[in-house]
Structure formats: structure tokens, C-alpha cells
A tleap script that builds the chain and sets N, CA, C and O, in Angstrom:
source leaprc.protein.ff14SB
mol = sequence {
  NMET THR ALA GLU GLU LEU VAL THR ARG PHE
  PRO GLU ILE PRO ALA ASP LEU HIE ALA GLU
  PRO VAL LEU ALA GLN LEU ALA GLU ARG PHE
  GLY SER VAL LEU GLU THR ALA THR LYS PRO
  SER ALA CYS SER GLN ASP HIE THR ILE GLU
  ASN ARG ALA TYR LEU ALA LEU ILE GLY PRO
  MET ASP ILE TYR ARG TYR GLY LEU SER THR
  ARG GLU LYS VAL ILE GLY GLN MET ALA SER
  LEU LEU ALA ASP ALA ASP ARG THR VAL ALA
  ASP LEU GLU CGLY
}
set mol.1.N position { 5.980 21.731 -9.175 }
set mol.1.CA position { 4.991 22.076 -10.161 }
set mol.1.C position { 4.735 23.588 -10.021 }
set mol.1.O position { 4.669 24.122 -8.913 }
set mol.2.N position { 4.596 24.248 -11.154 }
set mol.2.CA position { 4.277 25.672 -11.149 }
set mol.2.C position { 2.771 25.860 -11.285 }
set mol.2.O position { 2.054 24.929 -11.649 }
set mol.3.N position { 2.301 27.053 -10.994 }
set mol.3.CA position { 0.886 27.369 -11.143 }
set mol.3.C position { 0.451 27.181 -12.597 }
set mol.3.O position { -0.652 26.702 -12.862 }
set mol.4.N position { 1.307 27.553 -13.523 }
set mol.4.CA position { 0.996 27.397 -14.948 }
set mol.4.C position { 0.844 25.914 -15.309 }
set mol.4.O position { -0.067 25.548 -16.051 }
set mol.5.N position { 1.717 25.077 -14.794 }
set mol.5.CA position { 1.598 23.636 -15.034 }
set mol.5.C position { 0.326 23.094 -14.395 }
set mol.5.O position { -0.332 22.219 -14.957 }
set mol.6.N position { -0.015 23.611 -13.232 }
set mol.6.CA position { -1.206 23.144 -12.529 }
set mol.6.C position { -2.477 23.471 -13.314 }
set mol.6.O position { -3.331 22.601 -13.483 }
set mol.7.N position { -2.614 24.697 -13.791 }
set mol.7.CA position { -3.812 25.058 -14.523 }
set mol.7.C position { -3.865 24.403 -15.910 }
set mol.7.O position { -4.947 24.236 -16.474 }
set mol.8.N position { -2.723 24.040 -16.449 }
set mol.8.CA position { -2.714 23.286 -17.693 }
set mol.8.C position { -3.203 21.871 -17.447 }
set mol.8.O position { -3.979 21.322 -18.230 }
set mol.9.N position { -2.745 21.296 -16.363 }
set mol.9.CA position { -3.149 19.920 -16.019 }
set mol.9.C position { -4.618 19.842 -15.605 }
set mol.9.O position { -5.293 18.852 -15.886 }
set mol.10.N position { -5.115 20.890 -14.934 }
set mol.10.CA position { -6.505 20.928 -14.460 }
set mol.10.C position { -7.197 22.163 -14.998 }
set mol.10.O position { -7.268 23.181 -14.309 }
set mol.11.N position { -7.709 22.093 -16.216 }
set mol.11.CA position { -8.361 23.255 -16.821 }
set mol.11.C position { -9.641 23.689 -16.093 }
set mol.11.O position { -10.182 24.758 -16.376 }
set mol.12.N position { -10.119 22.872 -15.170 }
set mol.12.CA position { -11.303 23.231 -14.401 }
set mol.12.C position { -11.008 24.290 -13.335 }
set mol.12.O position { -11.934 24.787 -12.694 }
set mol.13.N position { -9.757 24.636 -13.140 }
set mol.13.CA position { -9.424 25.718 -12.206 }
set mol.13.C position { -9.838 27.024 -12.867 }
set mol.13.O position { -9.344 27.343 -13.949 }
set mol.14.N position { -10.751 27.801 -12.233 }
set mol.14.CA position { -11.250 29.026 -12.839 }
set mol.14.C position { -10.135 30.031 -13.127 }
set mol.14.O position { -9.185 30.170 -12.356 }
set mol.15.N position { -10.274 30.719 -14.244 }
set mol.15.CA position { -9.271 31.681 -14.702 }
set mol.15.C position { -9.002 32.786 -13.679 }
set mol.15.O position { -7.876 33.277 -13.601 }
set mol.16.N position { -9.995 33.185 -12.902 }
set mol.16.CA position { -9.774 34.272 -11.970 }
set mol.16.C position { -8.923 33.862 -10.768 }
set mol.16.O position { -8.579 34.697 -9.932 }
set mol.17.N position { -8.584 32.573 -10.685 }
set mol.17.CA position { -7.687 32.099 -9.602 }
set mol.17.C position { -6.259 31.898 -10.091 }
set mol.17.O position { -5.358 31.701 -9.275 }
set mol.18.N position { -6.030 31.942 -11.398 }
set mol.18.CA position { -4.724 31.608 -11.968 }
set mol.18.C position { -3.606 32.490 -11.415 }
set mol.18.O position { -2.494 31.999 -11.216 }
set mol.19.N position { -3.858 33.748 -11.164 }
set mol.19.CA position { -2.808 34.664 -10.706 }
set mol.19.C position { -2.727 34.751 -9.169 }
set mol.19.O position { -1.917 35.518 -8.648 }
set mol.20.N position { -3.522 34.008 -8.459 }
set mol.20.CA position { -3.513 34.064 -7.005 }
set mol.20.C position { -2.200 33.470 -6.437 }
set mol.20.O position { -1.815 32.361 -6.808 }
set mol.21.N position { -1.527 34.198 -5.554 }
set mol.21.CA position { -0.292 33.658 -4.964 }
set mol.21.C position { -0.514 32.336 -4.250 }
set mol.21.O position { 0.369 31.479 -4.265 }
set mol.22.N position { -1.679 32.146 -3.622 }
set mol.22.CA position { -1.951 30.903 -2.895 }
set mol.22.C position { -2.019 29.719 -3.858 }
set mol.22.O position { -1.677 28.601 -3.474 }
set mol.23.N position { -2.452 29.938 -5.098 }
set mol.23.CA position { -2.476 28.856 -6.086 }
set mol.23.C position { -1.052 28.460 -6.447 }
set mol.23.O position { -0.764 27.271 -6.580 }
set mol.24.N position { -0.161 29.422 -6.606 }
set mol.24.CA position { 1.236 29.119 -6.890 }
set mol.24.C position { 1.864 28.345 -5.730 }
set mol.24.O position { 2.626 27.401 -5.940 }
set mol.25.N position { 1.536 28.756 -4.516 }
set mol.25.CA position { 2.066 28.046 -3.337 }
set mol.25.C position { 1.522 26.643 -3.247 }
set mol.25.O position { 2.249 25.719 -2.882 }
set mol.26.N position { 0.253 26.465 -3.573 }
set mol.26.CA position { -0.375 25.127 -3.560 }
set mol.26.C position { 0.302 24.244 -4.603 }
set mol.26.O position { 0.604 23.083 -4.328 }
set mol.27.N position { 0.542 24.781 -5.794 }
set mol.27.CA position { 1.209 24.016 -6.854 }
set mol.27.C position { 2.593 23.601 -6.420 }
set mol.27.O position { 2.991 22.455 -6.622 }
set mol.28.N position { 3.326 24.511 -5.830 }
set mol.28.CA position { 4.708 24.231 -5.403 }
set mol.28.C position { 4.740 23.203 -4.273 }
set mol.28.O position { 5.522 22.254 -4.323 }
set mol.29.N position { 3.905 23.381 -3.264 }
set mol.29.CA position { 3.930 22.520 -2.087 }
set mol.29.C position { 3.406 21.111 -2.363 }
set mol.29.O position { 3.961 20.129 -1.871 }
set mol.30.N position { 2.334 21.018 -3.154 }
set mol.30.CA position { 1.689 19.735 -3.404 }
set mol.30.C position { 1.952 19.197 -4.809 }
set mol.30.O position { 1.246 18.301 -5.270 }
set mol.31.N position { 2.938 19.724 -5.477 }
set mol.31.CA position { 3.205 19.343 -6.877 }
set mol.31.C position { 3.346 17.847 -7.073 }
set mol.31.O position { 2.794 17.291 -8.023 }
set mol.32.N position { 4.073 17.194 -6.195 }
set mol.32.CA position { 4.283 15.745 -6.367 }
set mol.32.C position { 2.986 14.973 -6.244 }
set mol.32.O position { 2.795 13.974 -6.938 }
set mol.33.N position { 2.084 15.420 -5.366 }
set mol.33.CA position { 0.793 14.765 -5.213 }
set mol.33.C position { -0.102 15.097 -6.405 }
set mol.33.O position { -0.817 14.233 -6.913 }
set mol.34.N position { -0.056 16.341 -6.843 }
set mol.34.CA position { -0.919 16.775 -7.949 }
set mol.34.C position { -0.519 16.175 -9.294 }
set mol.34.O position { -1.350 16.094 -10.199 }
set mol.35.N position { 0.725 15.758 -9.443 }
set mol.35.CA position { 1.149 15.150 -10.690 }
set mol.35.C position { 0.394 13.876 -11.008 }
set mol.35.O position { 0.234 13.516 -12.175 }
set mol.36.N position { -0.068 13.198 -9.979 }
set mol.36.CA position { -0.791 11.949 -10.185 }
set mol.36.C position { -2.268 12.025 -9.821 }
set mol.36.O position { -2.994 11.042 -9.972 }
set mol.37.N position { -2.718 13.182 -9.342 }
set mol.37.CA position { -4.129 13.338 -8.931 }
set mol.37.C position { -5.052 13.126 -10.123 }
set mol.37.O position { -4.750 13.532 -11.245 }
set mol.38.N position { -6.178 12.484 -9.857 }
set mol.38.CA position { -7.175 12.253 -10.894 }
set mol.38.C position { -8.574 12.475 -10.345 }
set mol.38.O position { -8.863 12.165 -9.190 }
set mol.39.N position { -9.427 13.013 -11.187 }
set mol.39.CA position { -10.823 13.235 -10.803 }
set mol.39.C position { -11.535 11.910 -10.760 }
set mol.39.O position { -11.495 11.158 -11.733 }
set mol.40.N position { -12.196 11.599 -9.639 }
set mol.40.CA position { -12.915 10.314 -9.558 }
set mol.40.C position { -14.147 10.335 -10.457 }
set mol.40.O position { -14.722 11.392 -10.719 }
set mol.41.N position { -14.535 9.172 -10.917 }
set mol.41.CA position { -15.740 9.089 -11.717 }
set mol.41.C position { -16.959 9.354 -10.821 }
set mol.41.O position { -16.893 9.207 -9.600 }
set mol.42.N position { -18.043 9.738 -11.439 }
set mol.42.CA position { -19.241 10.102 -10.675 }
set mol.42.C position { -19.792 8.924 -9.868 }
set mol.42.O position { -20.422 9.126 -8.830 }
set mol.43.N position { -19.565 7.727 -10.329 }
set mol.43.CA position { -20.127 6.552 -9.637 }
set mol.43.C position { -19.108 5.845 -8.761 }
set mol.43.O position { -19.381 4.758 -8.252 }
set mol.44.N position { -17.939 6.443 -8.577 }
set mol.44.CA position { -16.878 5.843 -7.786 }
set mol.44.C position { -17.281 5.753 -6.310 }
set mol.44.O position { -17.717 6.740 -5.718 }
set mol.45.N position { -17.135 4.585 -5.736 }
set mol.45.CA position { -17.402 4.409 -4.307 }
set mol.45.C position { -16.135 4.213 -3.492 }
set mol.45.O position { -16.124 4.455 -2.285 }
set mol.46.N position { -15.087 3.783 -4.136 }
set mol.46.CA position { -13.821 3.546 -3.456 }
set mol.46.C position { -12.778 4.446 -4.109 }
set mol.46.O position { -12.380 4.221 -5.252 }
set mol.47.N position { -12.334 5.476 -3.369 }
set mol.47.CA position { -11.405 6.436 -3.933 }
set mol.47.C position { -9.966 6.040 -3.695 }
set mol.47.O position { -9.599 5.579 -2.614 }
set mol.48.N position { -9.154 6.227 -4.729 }
set mol.48.CA position { -7.722 5.977 -4.640 }
set mol.48.C position { -7.052 7.202 -4.000 }
set mol.48.O position { -7.690 8.229 -3.769 }
set mol.49.N position { -5.783 7.067 -3.728 }
set mol.49.CA position { -5.004 8.207 -3.220 }
set mol.49.C position { -5.058 9.343 -4.217 }
set mol.49.O position { -5.157 10.507 -3.827 }
set mol.50.N position { -4.994 9.020 -5.507 }
set mol.50.CA position { -5.033 10.043 -6.561 }
set mol.50.C position { -6.375 10.766 -6.554 }
set mol.50.O position { -6.424 11.980 -6.755 }
set mol.51.N position { -7.475 10.026 -6.323 }
set mol.51.CA position { -8.805 10.628 -6.257 }
set mol.51.C position { -8.917 11.529 -5.033 }
set mol.51.O position { -9.460 12.630 -5.121 }
set mol.52.N position { -8.411 11.075 -3.901 }
set mol.52.CA position { -8.454 11.878 -2.672 }
set mol.52.C position { -7.677 13.183 -2.835 }
set mol.52.O position { -8.103 14.233 -2.355 }
set mol.53.N position { -6.540 13.106 -3.512 }
set mol.53.CA position { -5.721 14.303 -3.758 }
set mol.53.C position { -6.505 15.308 -4.605 }
set mol.53.O position { -6.497 16.506 -4.324 }
set mol.54.N position { -7.171 14.817 -5.628 }
set mol.54.CA position { -7.967 15.695 -6.483 }
set mol.54.C position { -9.082 16.350 -5.667 }
set mol.54.O position { -9.262 17.567 -5.716 }
set mol.55.N position { -9.823 15.539 -4.919 }
set mol.55.CA position { -10.971 16.054 -4.158 }
set mol.55.C position { -10.537 17.100 -3.139 }
set mol.55.O position { -11.228 18.100 -2.945 }
set mol.56.N position { -9.408 16.879 -2.493 }
set mol.56.CA position { -8.946 17.820 -1.460 }
set mol.56.C position { -8.343 19.071 -2.041 }
set mol.56.O position { -8.601 20.168 -1.547 }
set mol.57.N position { -7.538 18.930 -3.089 }
set mol.57.CA position { -6.748 20.042 -3.589 }
set mol.57.C position { -7.387 20.786 -4.764 }
set mol.57.O position { -7.257 22.006 -4.857 }
set mol.58.N position { -8.066 20.083 -5.652 }
set mol.58.CA position { -8.675 20.700 -6.826 }
set mol.58.C position { -10.191 20.834 -6.656 }
set mol.58.O position { -10.787 21.784 -7.163 }
set mol.59.N position { -10.802 19.915 -5.967 }
set mol.59.CA position { -12.258 19.899 -5.792 }
set mol.59.C position { -12.874 21.222 -5.390 }
set mol.59.O position { -13.853 21.642 -6.006 }
set mol.60.N position { -12.333 21.908 -4.366 }
set mol.60.CA position { -12.946 23.185 -3.964 }
set mol.60.C position { -12.952 24.209 -5.098 }
set mol.60.O position { -13.889 24.999 -5.208 }
set mol.61.N position { -11.923 24.203 -5.939 }
set mol.61.CA position { -11.881 25.155 -7.069 }
set mol.61.C position { -12.896 24.749 -8.141 }
set mol.61.O position { -13.476 25.610 -8.803 }
set mol.62.N position { -13.109 23.459 -8.311 }
set mol.62.CA position { -14.084 22.981 -9.277 }
set mol.62.C position { -15.502 23.340 -8.804 }
set mol.62.O position { -16.351 23.714 -9.613 }
set mol.63.N position { -15.746 23.229 -7.532 }
set mol.63.CA position { -17.054 23.606 -6.955 }
set mol.63.C position { -17.289 25.099 -7.149 }
set mol.63.O position { -18.392 25.515 -7.501 }
set mol.64.N position { -16.271 25.892 -6.924 }
set mol.64.CA position { -16.363 27.345 -7.140 }
set mol.64.C position { -16.676 27.643 -8.613 }
set mol.64.O position { -17.453 28.549 -8.912 }
set mol.65.N position { -16.085 26.899 -9.509 }
set mol.65.CA position { -16.314 27.096 -10.950 }
set mol.65.C position { -17.779 26.967 -11.293 }
set mol.65.O position { -18.264 27.648 -12.196 }
set mol.66.N position { -18.489 26.112 -10.597 }
set mol.66.CA position { -19.913 25.912 -10.849 }
set mol.66.C position { -20.786 26.926 -10.109 }
set mol.66.O position { -22.012 26.853 -10.183 }
set mol.67.N position { -20.172 27.861 -9.403 }
set mol.67.CA position { -20.937 28.885 -8.684 }
set mol.67.C position { -21.498 28.422 -7.349 }
set mol.67.O position { -22.384 29.066 -6.788 }
set mol.68.N position { -20.985 27.308 -6.839 }
set mol.68.CA position { -21.489 26.739 -5.599 }
set mol.68.C position { -20.667 27.133 -4.384 }
set mol.68.O position { -20.896 26.638 -3.280 }
set mol.69.N position { -19.729 28.007 -4.590 }
set mol.69.CA position { -18.878 28.503 -3.513 }
set mol.69.C position { -18.469 29.918 -3.884 }
set mol.69.O position { -18.769 30.388 -4.981 }
set mol.70.N position { -17.785 30.596 -2.974 }
set mol.70.CA position { -17.322 31.949 -3.280 }
set mol.70.C position { -15.807 31.920 -3.464 }
set mol.70.O position { -15.113 31.013 -3.003 }
set mol.71.N position { -15.336 32.932 -4.143 }
set mol.71.CA position { -13.896 33.066 -4.400 }
set mol.71.C position { -13.136 33.150 -3.079 }
set mol.71.O position { -12.104 32.501 -2.905 }
set mol.72.N position { -13.648 33.944 -2.165 }
set mol.72.CA position { -12.992 34.115 -0.865 }
set mol.72.C position { -12.916 32.796 -0.107 }
set mol.72.O position { -11.907 32.481 0.523 }
set mol.73.N position { -14.002 32.031 -0.180 }
set mol.73.CA position { -14.025 30.754 0.536 }
set mol.73.C position { -13.001 29.789 -0.019 }
set mol.73.O position { -12.297 29.133 0.750 }
set mol.74.N position { -12.895 29.681 -1.358 }
set mol.74.CA position { -11.959 28.738 -1.946 }
set mol.74.C position { -10.508 29.176 -1.714 }
set mol.74.O position { -9.634 28.326 -1.543 }
set mol.75.N position { -10.245 30.456 -1.707 }
set mol.75.CA position { -8.894 30.948 -1.402 }
set mol.75.C position { -8.567 30.611 0.058 }
set mol.75.O position { -7.443 30.215 0.368 }
set mol.76.N position { -9.527 30.765 0.932 }
set mol.76.CA position { -9.336 30.410 2.361 }
set mol.76.C position { -9.088 28.927 2.531 }
set mol.76.O position { -8.267 28.524 3.355 }
set mol.77.N position { -9.798 28.099 1.749 }
set mol.77.CA position { -9.600 26.648 1.819 }
set mol.77.C position { -8.179 26.285 1.366 }
set mol.77.O position { -7.520 25.450 1.985 }
set mol.78.N position { -7.721 26.914 0.294 }
set mol.78.CA position { -6.367 26.649 -0.174 }
set mol.78.C position { -5.337 27.069 0.862 }
set mol.78.O position { -4.361 26.357 1.099 }
set mol.79.N position { -5.553 28.225 1.479 }
set mol.79.CA position { -4.630 28.721 2.520 }
set mol.79.C position { -4.615 27.762 3.703 }
set mol.79.O position { -3.555 27.530 4.283 }
set mol.80.N position { -5.758 27.202 4.075 }
set mol.80.CA position { -5.808 26.271 5.192 }
set mol.80.C position { -5.057 24.987 4.879 }
set mol.80.O position { -4.358 24.443 5.734 }
set mol.81.N position { -5.206 24.504 3.646 }
set mol.81.CA position { -4.481 23.306 3.226 }
set mol.81.C position { -2.970 23.527 3.298 }
set mol.81.O position { -2.220 22.643 3.713 }
set mol.82.N position { -2.538 24.712 2.891 }
set mol.82.CA position { -1.117 25.044 2.947 }
set mol.82.C position { -0.624 25.203 4.366 }
set mol.82.O position { 0.486 24.779 4.690 }
set mol.83.N position { -1.440 25.811 5.224 }
set mol.83.CA position { -1.031 26.047 6.619 }
set mol.83.C position { -0.803 24.741 7.359 }
set mol.83.O position { 0.006 24.683 8.285 }
set mol.84.N position { -1.493 23.721 6.970 }
set mol.84.CA position { -1.381 22.422 7.613 }
set mol.84.C position { -0.947 21.367 6.595 }
set mol.84.O position { -1.488 20.261 6.564 }
set mol.85.N position { 0.030 21.719 5.767 }
set mol.85.CA position { 0.430 20.894 4.628 }
set mol.85.C position { 0.873 19.476 5.022 }
set mol.85.O position { 0.526 18.516 4.333 }
set mol.86.N position { 1.614 19.333 6.089 }
set mol.86.CA position { 2.092 18.013 6.470 }
set mol.86.C position { 0.905 17.085 6.819 }
set mol.86.O position { 0.890 15.920 6.421 }
set mol.87.N position { -0.059 17.597 7.545 }
set mol.87.CA position { -1.231 16.807 7.889 }
set mol.87.C position { -2.063 16.522 6.630 }
set mol.87.O position { -2.613 15.432 6.477 }
set mol.88.N position { -2.147 17.507 5.739 }
set mol.88.CA position { -2.907 17.333 4.499 }
set mol.88.C position { -2.324 16.160 3.696 }
set mol.88.O position { -3.067 15.307 3.211 }
set mol.89.N position { -1.010 16.125 3.560 }
set mol.89.CA position { -0.377 15.036 2.801 }
set mol.89.C position { -0.601 13.711 3.510 }
set mol.89.O position { -0.908 12.711 2.862 }
set mol.90.N position { -0.454 13.687 4.815 }
set mol.90.CA position { -0.702 12.436 5.575 }
set mol.90.C position { -2.137 11.955 5.390 }
set mol.90.O position { -2.372 10.758 5.225 }
set mol.91.N position { -3.099 12.875 5.415 }
set mol.91.CA position { -4.497 12.508 5.210 }
set mol.91.C position { -4.721 11.956 3.810 }
set mol.91.O position { -5.472 10.995 3.642 }
set mol.92.N position { -4.088 12.542 2.807 }
set mol.92.CA position { -4.243 12.070 1.441 }
set mol.92.C position { -3.683 10.684 1.232 }
set mol.92.O position { -4.224 9.881 0.471 }
set mol.93.N position { -2.592 10.418 1.921 }
set mol.93.CA position { -1.949 9.094 1.767 }
set mol.93.C position { -2.646 8.005 2.546 }
set mol.93.O position { -2.314 6.826 2.427 }
set mol.94.N position { -3.616 8.409 3.347 }
set mol.94.CA position { -4.459 7.425 4.025 }
set mol.94.C position { -3.937 7.000 5.323 }
set mol.94.O position { -4.553 6.174 5.996 }
savepdb mol mol.pdb
quit
């Protein structure tokens, strides 16, 4: 998955992150997981693998979009997910 495909699939990703190299790396590394990721409903108590993928990979950017985080923090979170990508995927798969 490319960064362009990622931001098309998830329009909640803020525009000021679209050109970030770490976003392109995230899209490339987790593309197969992100293809099926879905935002959980507000009242969801039991999250699927798809919901967990959304919360881990897209959730921090969505929180930033609402002004509840900083740009630097969300970029750091993405970099951390990439640095430990194998464990991140294992965690998502349960």
C-alpha cells in the first residue's frame, strides 16, 4: 500500500502528515493489515483484528486530528511501530 492509498482509505489522517516519510513507510510495511483495518464503533466492547489494527496504526493520527496529541508525538508513535514492526503485527493478530 502506498501513502496515497492509505490517506484515501482513511481520510481521517490529517493533511499535514500526508508527506511524512514515516507515513509512507507505515503504509508500505503494514499495507496488508491496513487493507482490512476498520474503525470500531463507539459502543464496541469486543474488538476484531481489523479494529485492533485501526486503533494501533490509524488511531494515533485520528487523535491528533482532534487536537488531543501533538504532531511530534504521533510521528514518534508511528516510528516506534515501524521500529518494532514484527511485534506490532504479532500483537495485532492476537
